[in-house]
MISE-699920 format. One line per field, with one value per residue: residue number from 0; residue in three letters; chain; x, y, z of N, C-alpha, C, O, CB in turn. Coordinates in steps of 0.02 Angstrom, whole numbers. Atoms other than C-alpha are relative to their C-alpha. Glycine has a CB too. Example, Ala and Ser with C-alpha at 12.3 -4.5 7.8 and 13.67 -1.06 7.14 Angstrom:
BEGIN
seq [0_1]
type [ala_ser]
mol [A_A]
nu [45_-42]
nv [-59_-59]
nw [0_-3]
cau [615_684]
cav [-225_-53]
caw [390_357]
cu [45_-39]
cv [60_55]
cw [0_37]
ou [97_-14]
ov [59_110]
ow [33_45]
cbu [-50_20]
cbv [1_23]
cbw [62_-71]
***
This chain:
BEGIN
seq [0_1_2_3_4_5_6_7_8_9_10_11_12_13_14_15_16_17_18_19_20_21_22_23_24_25_26_27_28_29_30_31_32_33_34_35_36_37_38_39_40_41_42_43_44_45_46_47_48_49_50_51_52_53_54_55_56_57_58_59_60_61_62_63_64_65_66_67_68_69_70_71_72_73_74_75_76_77]
type [glu_gly_pro_leu_thr_glu_arg_leu_leu_ala_ala_val_ser_gln_val_val_gly_leu_val_pro_arg_ala_ser_thr_leu_gly_gly_thr_ser_asp_ala_arg_phe_phe_ala_ala_phe_gly_val_pro_val_ala_glu_phe_gly_thr_val_pro_ile_ala_met_his_gly_pro_asp_glu_ala_val_arg_thr_glu_asp_val_arg_arg_leu_ala_glu_val_leu_arg_arg_leu_val_arg_thr_thr_asp]
mol [A_A_A_A_A_A_A_A_A_A_A_A_A_A_A_A_A_A_A_A_A_A_A_A_A_A_A_A_A_A_A_A_A_A_A_A_A_A_A_A_A_A_A_A_A_A_A_A_A_A_A_A_A_A_A_A_A_A_A_A_A_A_A_A_A_A_A_A_A_A_A_A_A_A_A_A_A_A]
nu [-2_62_2_-6_-70_-39_11_-31_-72_-16_8_-55_-61_3_-6_-61_-57_-29_46_14_3_62_-13_44_-40_-12_33_43_64_38_12_-34_44_48_-37_-13_60_15_39_-42_-13_-48_-9_-62_6_-62_-46_3_-59_12_62_36_-30_38_-6_6_13_-18_-25_51_-8_27_73_15_-9_54_61_-7_9_72_33_-13_34_72_10_-7_54_65]
nv [64_21_-1_-68_-19_40_-26_-66_9_28_-53_-46_33_5_-66_-35_44_12_32_-48_25_-20_-25_-53_-34_-70_-48_-45_31_29_71_41_9_51_63_23_34_54_-22_0_-65_-3_-70_-11_-58_-28_-31_-71_-43_-54_19_-48_-66_-44_23_73_23_70_7_22_71_35_0_49_67_10_15_67_47_2_35_72_23_4_55_65_9_7]
nw [35_30_73_28_-8_46_68_4_2_66_50_-8_23_73_30_-22_6_-67_-46_-54_-69_-32_-67_-25_-50_17_-43_37_15_-55_14_-50_-57_19_5_-67_-23_46_58_60_31_55_18_37_43_26_-48_12_-4_-48_-32_-41_9_45_70_2_69_17_68_49_12_-58_6_52_-29_-48_39_27_-56_-14_56_-9_-60_15_47_-35_-49_34]
cau [-1934_-2064_-2119_-2134_-1959_-1888_-1967_-1907_-1729_-1730_-1794_-1664_-1527_-1583_-1589_-1439_-1329_-1293_-1368_-1456_-1451_-1620_-1613_-1726_-1583_-1579_-1626_-1727_-1875_-2012_-2017_-1895_-2027_-2155_-2026_-1986_-2165_-2161_-2253_-2185_-2105_-2015_-1945_-1818_-1780_-1646_-1494_-1519_-1386_-1374_-1509_-1633_-1531_-1593_-1531_-1582_-1584_-1572_-1485_-1596_-1524_-1570_-1751_-1751_-1683_-1811_-1952_-1883_-1873_-2055_-2107_-2025_-2096_-2273_-2254_-2201_-2350_-2485]
cav [-1206_-1281_-1292_-1104_-1074_-1216_-1148_-972_-1029_-1130_-982_-865_-991_-1015_-828_-766_-919_-923_-1030_-911_-933_-933_-829_-720_-645_-477_-323_-240_-356_-403_-575_-639_-612_-716_-851_-862_-920_-1047_-943_-977_-823_-788_-617_-564_-421_-311_-245_-58_74_199_109_228_377_524_445_265_168_-6_-64_-86_-258_-310_-260_-362_-513_-490_-489_-648_-735_-688_-749_-918_-930_-897_-1022_-1160_-1130_-1143]
caw [380_267_85_55_123_21_-139_-100_-66_-228_-329_-256_-290_-471_-506_-408_-420_-233_-97_24_213_298_456_561_661_571_669_532_531_651_569_700_834_740_704_889_917_777_648_473_398_236_202_74_-39_-114_-24_-3_-28_116_214_297_236_134_-28_4_-159_-236_-392_-545_-577_-400_-431_-592_-499_-361_-490_-568_-399_-365_-538_-506_-332_-393_-535_-414_-301_-435]
cu [-67_1_9_74_44_-6_32_75_22_-4_56_64_3_14_67_62_37_-52_-12_-1_-65_14_-50_37_11_-40_-49_-69_-34_-13_33_-44_-53_33_14_-59_-24_-43_45_7_50_3_67_-10_69_44_1_68_-18_-66_-26_31_-42_3_-3_-20_13_24_-56_4_-27_-76_-21_6_-55_-65_3_-8_-74_-38_8_-36_-75_-14_5_-55_-68_-32]
cv [-15_8_69_22_-38_25_68_-6_-27_54_50_-30_-4_67_32_-43_-12_-35_47_-36_25_19_54_40_75_47_45_-27_-26_-74_-44_-12_-53_-68_-30_-37_-54_18_1_69_-8_73_7_61_22_26_75_33_57_-11_53_71_40_-21_-76_-21_-75_-1_-27_-74_-42_-4_-50_-71_-16_-19_-70_-53_-6_-37_-75_-28_-10_-59_-67_-12_-6_-66]
cw [-31_-76_-31_3_-48_-72_-9_-5_-68_-53_4_-27_-76_-32_15_-8_65_43_59_68_30_72_18_54_-14_44_-35_-13_63_-10_52_61_-14_-2_69_30_-47_-59_-61_-29_-56_-22_-36_-43_-25_57_-14_4_47_37_49_-2_-48_-74_-6_-70_-4_-72_-45_-12_58_-2_-54_27_50_-36_-28_55_16_-54_8_60_-12_-46_34_49_-33_14]
ou [-118_51_45_100_89_43_60_105_74_40_83_102_56_49_99_117_92_-112_34_-10_-77_43_-70_6_37_-94_-78_-110_-1_-40_7_-39_-69_5_13_-51_-79_-66_98_-43_94_-47_118_-66_117_20_22_113_-71_-109_11_18_-89_-42_33_-62_40_8_-95_-48_-54_-105_-71_-37_-81_-100_-48_-38_-99_-84_-40_-62_-104_-64_-29_-61_-119_-86]
ov [10_31_76_49_-9_30_83_27_-6_58_71_3_6_70_61_-17_-39_-26_62_-97_86_-20_94_70_111_30_88_5_-53_-107_-98_-64_-93_-117_-91_-78_-80_-26_32_104_-51_102_-20_85_-15_36_96_8_88_33_76_113_15_-6_-105_11_-105_43_-71_-108_-96_-54_-85_-113_-72_-64_-105_-106_-62_-75_-113_-83_-60_-95_-115_-68_-10_-81]
ow [-7_-103_-80_-45_-79_-109_-62_-47_-94_-97_-47_-63_-106_-83_-29_-16_65_33_97_72_32_109_-25_97_29_68_-3_-47_108_34_67_93_29_22_77_75_-40_-95_-59_-38_-54_-43_-15_-52_-21_113_-68_37_39_39_93_41_-78_-113_-47_-102_42_-112_-25_-16_47_18_-45_14_51_-15_-30_43_24_-39_2_58_9_-37_13_75_2_-10]
cbu [22_-58_-65_-46_23_-22_-74_-19_22_-47_-68_9_4_-68_-57_-8_46_24_28_-66_62_-53_72_-66_66_-17_50_32_9_-66_27_64_-34_-31_65_19_-56_-32_-32_-29_26_-20_-2_20_-35_-14_73_-47_22_0_9_-1_73_25_67_-52_45_-61_62_8_74_23_-26_46_69_-10_-9_68_40_-28_28_75_10_-25_49_66_0_8]
cbv [-57_40_-28_50_-12_-73_5_42_-46_-59_35_19_-70_-25_45_22_28_68_-70_36_23_-58_26_-29_-33_12_41_17_-56_37_-18_33_66_16_10_58_50_-53_72_-48_50_-47_46_-63_57_55_-31_33_26_68_-65_-24_-5_72_25_-25_38_-49_-47_38_-17_33_72_10_-6_63_51_-8_24_70_22_-13_50_65_4_-3_56_8]
cbw [47_29_-23_38_72_3_-16_61_55_-18_8_74_29_-22_24_73_-50_33_25_-12_42_-3_5_29_7_-71_34_-65_-51_9_-69_21_18_-68_-38_45_10_38_13_-52_52_-60_63_-43_36_-50_-4_48_-72_-35_36_72_-24_6_-30_52_-51_11_-2_-66_-13_64_-17_-60_35_42_-56_-34_63_7_-67_7_56_-32_-56_34_48_-76]
***
């Protein structure tokens, strides 16, 4: 929770058109351990194809959307 998370959720929503769910319950990130101690964390990214496999990949459009989310996030924190 906090201003950074709110700005990130807003940027994702504007770019993707969906309201994201903030959660640190995923098993692929150490962020959940920091969050458990009250440390603010914000982590997001693309959805990989064949995660951790030999042909792991992401969709080009997802990378473009990710870049746009980051652009909007940076612009709101100036």
